[in-house]
MIDODREN-613444 format. One line per field, with one value per atom (N, C-alpha, C): residue in one letter; atom name; x, z, y. Coordinates in Angstrom, 3 decimals, padded with zeros to 6 digits. Layout:
lumpa = A:...
rogu = CA:...
u = X:...
w = Z:...
v = Y:...
//
This chain:
lumpa = M:M:M:K:K:K:D:D:D:V:V:V:R:R:R:I:I:I:K:K:K:Q:Q:Q:E:E:E:H:H:H:Y:Y:Y:G:G:G:V:V:V:I:I:I:K:K:K:E:E:E:M:M:M:T:T:T:D:D:D:R:R:R:Q:Q:Q:A:A:A:G:G:G:E:E:E:F:F:F:V:V:V:K:K:K:K:K:K:L:L:L:C:C:C:A:A:A:R:R:R:I:I:I:Y:Y:Y:E:E:E:G:G:G:K:K:K:P:P:P:L:L:L:F:F:F:T:T:T:K:K:K:D:D:D:A:A:A:Y:Y:Y:L:L:L:K:K:K:G:G:G:V:V:V:F:F:F:V:V:V:S:S:S:V:V:V:E:E:E:R:R:R:E:E:E:L:L:L:A:A:A:V:V:V:S:S:S:R:R:R:Q:Q:Q:N:N:N:S:S:S:L:L:L:N:N:N:A:A:A:R:R:R:K:K:K:G:G:G:A:A:A:E:E:E:K:K:K:R:R:R:A:A:A:E:E:E:R:R:R:Q:Q:Q:R:R:R:G:G:G:K:K:K:Q:Q:Q:L:L:L:A:A:A:G:G:G:L:L:L:G:G:G:F:F:F:A:A:A:L:L:L:G:G:G:S:S:S:V:V:V:L:L:L:A:A:A:A:A:A:A:A:A:Q:Q:Q:D:D:D:A:A:A:E:E:E:K:K:K:E:E:E:G:G:G:A:A:A:D:D:D:E:E:E
rogu = N:CA:C:N:CA:C:N:CA:C:N:CA:C:N:CA:C:N:CA:C:N:CA:C:N:CA:C:N:CA:C:N:CA:C:N:CA:C:N:CA:C:N:CA:C:N:CA:C:N:CA:C:N:CA:C:N:CA:C:N:CA:C:N:CA:C:N:CA:C:N:CA:C:N:CA:C:N:CA:C:N:CA:C:N:CA:C:N:CA:C:N:CA:C:N:CA:C:N:CA:C:N:CA:C:N:CA:C:N:CA:C:N:CA:C:N:CA:C:N:CA:C:N:CA:C:N:CA:C:N:CA:C:N:CA:C:N:CA:C:N:CA:C:N:CA:C:N:CA:C:N:CA:C:N:CA:C:N:CA:C:N:CA:C:N:CA:C:N:CA:C:N:CA:C:N:CA:C:N:CA:C:N:CA:C:N:CA:C:N:CA:C:N:CA:C:N:CA:C:N:CA:C:N:CA:C:N:CA:C:N:CA:C:N:CA:C:N:CA:C:N:CA:C:N:CA:C:N:CA:C:N:CA:C:N:CA:C:N:CA:C:N:CA:C:N:CA:C:N:CA:C:N:CA:C:N:CA:C:N:CA:C:N:CA:C:N:CA:C:N:CA:C:N:CA:C:N:CA:C:N:CA:C:N:CA:C:N:CA:C:N:CA:C:N:CA:C:N:CA:C:N:CA:C:N:CA:C:N:CA:C:N:CA:C:N:CA:C:N:CA:C:N:CA:C:N:CA:C:N:CA:C:N:CA:C:N:CA:C:N:CA:C:N:CA:C:N:CA:C:N:CA:C:N:CA:C:N:CA:C:N:CA:C:N:CA:C:N:CA:C:N:CA:C
u = 007.302:006.520:005.083:004.169:002.749:002.202:001.295:000.625:-000.790:-001.204:-002.568:-003.249:-004.354:-005.101:-006.433:-006.790:-008.070:-008.998:-010.036:-011.009:-011.915:-012.584:-013.462:-014.594:-015.088:-016.159:-015.657:-014.388:-013.815:-013.669:-013.263:-013.128:-014.468:-015.541:-016.875:-017.216:-016.825:-017.067:-016.213:-014.960:-014.049:-014.515:-015.049:-015.542:-016.670:-017.441:-018.569:-018.126:-016.879:-016.374:-015.965:-015.966:-015.394:-013.876:-013.180:-011.716:-011.145:-011.740:-011.276:-011.474:-012.652:-012.929:-011.995:-011.796:-010.929:-009.497:-009.020:-007.675:-007.532:-008.511:-008.480:-008.565:-009.426:-009.576:-008.256:-007.622:-006.368:-005.274:-005.130:-004.098:-004.318:-005.546:-005.818:-005.755:-006.146:-006.041:-004.572:-003.736:-002.298:-001.703:-002.103:-001.603:-002.048:-003.234:-003.741:-002.942:-002.714:-002.039:-000.554:000.112:001.567:002.049:001.241:001.676:000.811:-000.291:-001.168:-002.038:-002.141:-002.961:-004.443:-005.273:-006.708:-007.357:-008.409:-009.170:-010.174:-009.937:-010.820:-011.056:-012.313:-012.670:-013.939:-014.158:-015.390:-016.453:-016.039:-016.942:-017.823:-019.135:-020.076:-019.974:-019.823:-019.727:-018.464:-017.349:-016.095:-016.116:-016.849:-016.961:-017.537:-018.594:-019.203:-018.251:-017.523:-016.554:-015.444:-014.977:-013.906:-014.343:-015.598:-016.100:-016.018:-016.433:-016.374:-014.928:-014.049:-012.638:-012.001:-012.312:-011.757:-012.175:-013.424:-013.918:-013.144:-012.946:-012.205:-010.747:-010.137:-008.753:-008.646:-009.624:-009.614:-009.753:-010.639:-010.818:-009.543:-008.959:-007.715:-006.595:-006.477:-005.453:-005.655:-006.914:-007.206:-006.925:-007.281:-006.995:-005.502:-004.739:-003.288:-002.724:-003.221:-002.768:-003.129:-004.340:-004.774:-003.921:-003.607:-002.779:-001.382:-000.838:000.495:000.500:-000.546:-000.643:-000.736:-001.541:-001.677:-000.367:000.364:001.653:002.647:002.634:003.537:003.203:001.914:001.507:001.911:001.712:002.115:003.615:004.387:005.848:006.269:005.601:005.924:005.628:004.482:004.156:005.181:005.579:006.559:007.897:008.319:009.574:009.480:008.314:008.109:008.220:007.639:007.728:009.173:009.891:011.288:012.135:011.892:012.651:012.325:011.062:010.679:011.382:011.413:012.102:013.589:014.145:015.568:015.871:014.976:015.154:015.133:014.227:014.154:015.437:015.910:017.131:018.330:018.442:019.565:019.487:018.281:018.111:018.545:018.205:018.591:020.106:020.726:022.184:022.862:022.378:022.967:022.802:021.641:021.404:022.347:022.533:023.448:024.879:025.253:026.609:026.809:025.811:025.914:026.010:025.222:025.292:026.672:027.229:028.554:029.600:029.426:030.371:030.305:029.098:028.934:029.553:029.362:029.942:031.470:031.999:033.451:033.984:033.234:033.662:033.563:032.616:032.419:033.509:034.123:035.107:036.424
w = 000.263:000.675:000.897:000.342:000.494:001.706:002.387:003.523:003.111:003.496:003.239:004.589:004.730:005.986:005.721:006.583:006.443:007.521:007.062:007.976:008.513:009.599:010.215:009.265:008.483:007.539:006.448:006.058:005.077:005.688:006.927:007.612:007.645:007.873:007.879:006.537:005.449:004.106:003.881:004.282:004.095:004.898:006.105:006.925:006.240:005.417:004.725:003.514:003.093:001.921:002.296:001.298:001.502:001.543:001.970:002.010:000.612:-000.401:-001.772:-002.213:-001.928:-002.297:-001.558:-000.277:000.511:-000.011:-000.344:-000.887:-002.213:-003.093:-004.392:-004.200:-003.276:-003.006:-002.560:-001.578:-001.041:-002.104:-002.829:-003.863:-004.957:-005.433:-006.514:-006.032:-004.805:-004.259:-004.147:-003.668:-003.580:-004.965:-005.933:-007.306:-007.863:-007.505:-007.977:-007.363:-006.077:-005.369:-005.713:-005.697:-005.848:-007.283:-008.146:-009.521:-010.546:-010.102:-011.007:-011.887:-011.557:-012.356:-012.113:-013.142:-012.961:-012.080:-011.407:-010.570:-011.458:-011.733:-012.588:-011.958:-011.996:-011.481:-012.167:-012.138:-012.675:-011.593:-010.337:-009.191:-009.095:-009.140:-009.131:-007.843:-006.710:-005.432:-005.398:-005.825:-005.810:-006.804:-007.905:-008.860:-008.163:-007.389:-006.651:-005.628:-004.939:-003.948:-004.637:-005.776:-006.503:-007.010:-007.429:-007.861:-006.688:-005.526:-004.327:-003.972:-004.058:-003.723:-004.697:-005.990:-006.994:-006.681:-006.284:-005.941:-004.746:-003.733:-002.551:-002.876:-003.743:-004.147:-004.901:-005.763:-006.515:-005.570:-004.597:-003.620:-002.800:-002.384:-001.604:-002.410:-003.670:-004.544:-004.700:-004.897:-005.059:-003.761:-002.639:-001.351:-001.151:-001.549:-001.433:-002.305:-003.533:-004.430:-003.871:-003.356:-002.784:-001.572:-000.735:000.442:000.021:-001.003:-001.495:-002.036:-002.800:-003.331:-002.197:-001.184:-000.042:000.705:000.876:001.570:000.772:-000.557:-001.394:-001.306:-001.308:-001.194:000.153:001.224:002.555:002.608:002.047:002.049:001.240:000.125:-000.697:000.061:000.737:001.535:002.644:003.285:004.374:003.853:002.685:002.086:001.776:001.282:000.985:002.233:003.323:004.589:005.073:004.945:005.383:004.543:003.236:002.358:002.644:002.942:003.274:004.557:005.549:006.803:006.580:005.730:005.415:004.681:003.763:003.029:003.976:004.937:005.920:006.736:007.178:007.983:007.177:005.938:005.097:004.813:004.571:004.338:005.546:006.733:007.966:008.139:007.848:007.983:006.973:005.749:004.719:005.065:005.574:005.961:007.096:008.066:009.175:008.666:007.713:007.151:006.377:005.649:004.901:005.846:006.927:007.922:008.547:008.869:009.475:008.490:007.225:006.203:006.052:006.088:005.992:007.196:008.381:009.585:009.516:008.984:008.845:007.833:006.784:005.745:006.253:007.121:007.663:008.656:009.273:010.307:009.772
v = -009.818:-010.968:-010.529:-011.255:-010.940:-011.669:-011.015:-011.627:-011.999:-013.163:-013.594:-013.750:-013.071:-013.149:-013.829:-014.730:-015.411:-014.867:-014.189:-013.606:-014.712:-014.410:-015.395:-015.779:-014.832:-015.154:-016.110:-015.972:-016.894:-018.285:-018.316:-019.605:-020.326:-019.580:-020.180:-020.808:-020.140:-020.683:-021.929:-021.867:-023.001:-024.211:-023.981:-025.095:-025.849:-025.163:-025.787:-026.599:-026.441:-027.155:-028.573:-029.435:-030.756:-030.595:-031.617:-031.537:-031.302:-031.941:-031.760:-030.315:-029.749:-028.366:-027.400:-027.633:-026.754:-026.794:-027.988:-028.117:-027.394:-027.569:-026.895:-025.378:-024.957:-023.526:-022.900:-023.513:-022.960:-022.958:-024.058:-024.138:-023.101:-022.978:-022.033:-020.588:-020.349:-018.996:-018.585:-019.481:-019.180:-018.963:-019.782:-019.614:-018.270:-017.830:-016.526:-015.389:-015.465:-014.375:-014.313:-015.447:-015.452:-015.603:-016.215:-016.451:-015.732:-015.129:-014.402:-015.286:-016.550:-017.466:-017.177:-017.359:-017.108:-018.162:-017.754:-018.681:-019.390:-020.649:-021.432:-022.789:-023.215:-024.533:-025.018:-026.303:-026.888:-027.004:-026.906:-027.036:-025.777:-025.961:-024.835:-024.014:-024.671:-023.950:-023.091:-023.658:-022.910:-021.749:-021.891:-020.786:-019.551:-019.765:-018.652:-018.059:-018.913:-018.439:-017.648:-018.135:-017.458:-016.083:-015.952:-014.639:-013.653:-014.095:-013.260:-012.914:-013.884:-013.676:-012.692:-012.827:-011.904:-010.475:-010.295:-008.958:-008.402:-009.232:-008.790:-008.486:-009.284:-009.024:-007.707:-007.412:-006.156:-004.966:-005.074:-003.996:-003.810:-004.902:-004.845:-004.200:-004.581:-004.017:-002.507:-002.076:-000.648:000.106:-000.478:000.165:000.328:-000.654:-000.581:000.540:000.635:001.707:003.079:003.210:004.490:004.865:003.891:004.163:004.599:003.961:004.316:005.743:006.106:007.466:008.486:008.172:009.069:009.242:008.156:008.228:009.061:008.922:009.715:011.198:011.538:012.940:013.521:012.739:013.218:013.441:012.533:012.664:013.887:014.127:015.295:016.595:016.643:017.839:018.039:016.950:017.033:017.544:017.033:017.519:019.001:019.441:020.857:021.713:021.240:021.980:022.045:020.930:020.907:021.840:021.848:022.740:024.200:024.488:025.860:026.300:025.404:025.713:025.873:025.051:025.138:026.441:026.815:028.075:029.261:029.254:030.335:030.397:029.243:029.195:029.665:029.210:029.647:031.141:031.630:033.075:033.869:033.414:034.103:034.096:032.954:032.845:033.751:033.777:034.631:036.113:036.483:037.875:038.266:037.385:037.676:037.795:036.945:037.004:038.294:038.720:039.972:041.161:041.136:042.197:042.244:041.097:041.031:041.540:041.229:041.676:043.203:043.757:045.225:045.911:045.353:045.950:045.890:044.797:044.676:045.675:045.949:046.901:048.336:048.627:049.962:050.331:049.390:049.677:049.990
//
């Protein structure tokens, strides 16, 4: 599920619109976000708003991708640390078992 947040600066722009413009803006913005439809209108004011919105959506999308990549890298490093710790622990257990086996053979 996608979340849509309306910033205070966006609210200020929407308040300046007529009811018809605001309705068209909200409907087309939702169609863009949820259905991938292009933002197109004949209204000159909304064209300018849509250009700004497209830019913000692109930045948001890129930020999301960058965050996902960063999270994957952190998880990979964490797995590496866990495996290194596990390798050390297994090595210690194996060394102790070998020592115990040698002591048993010597007796």
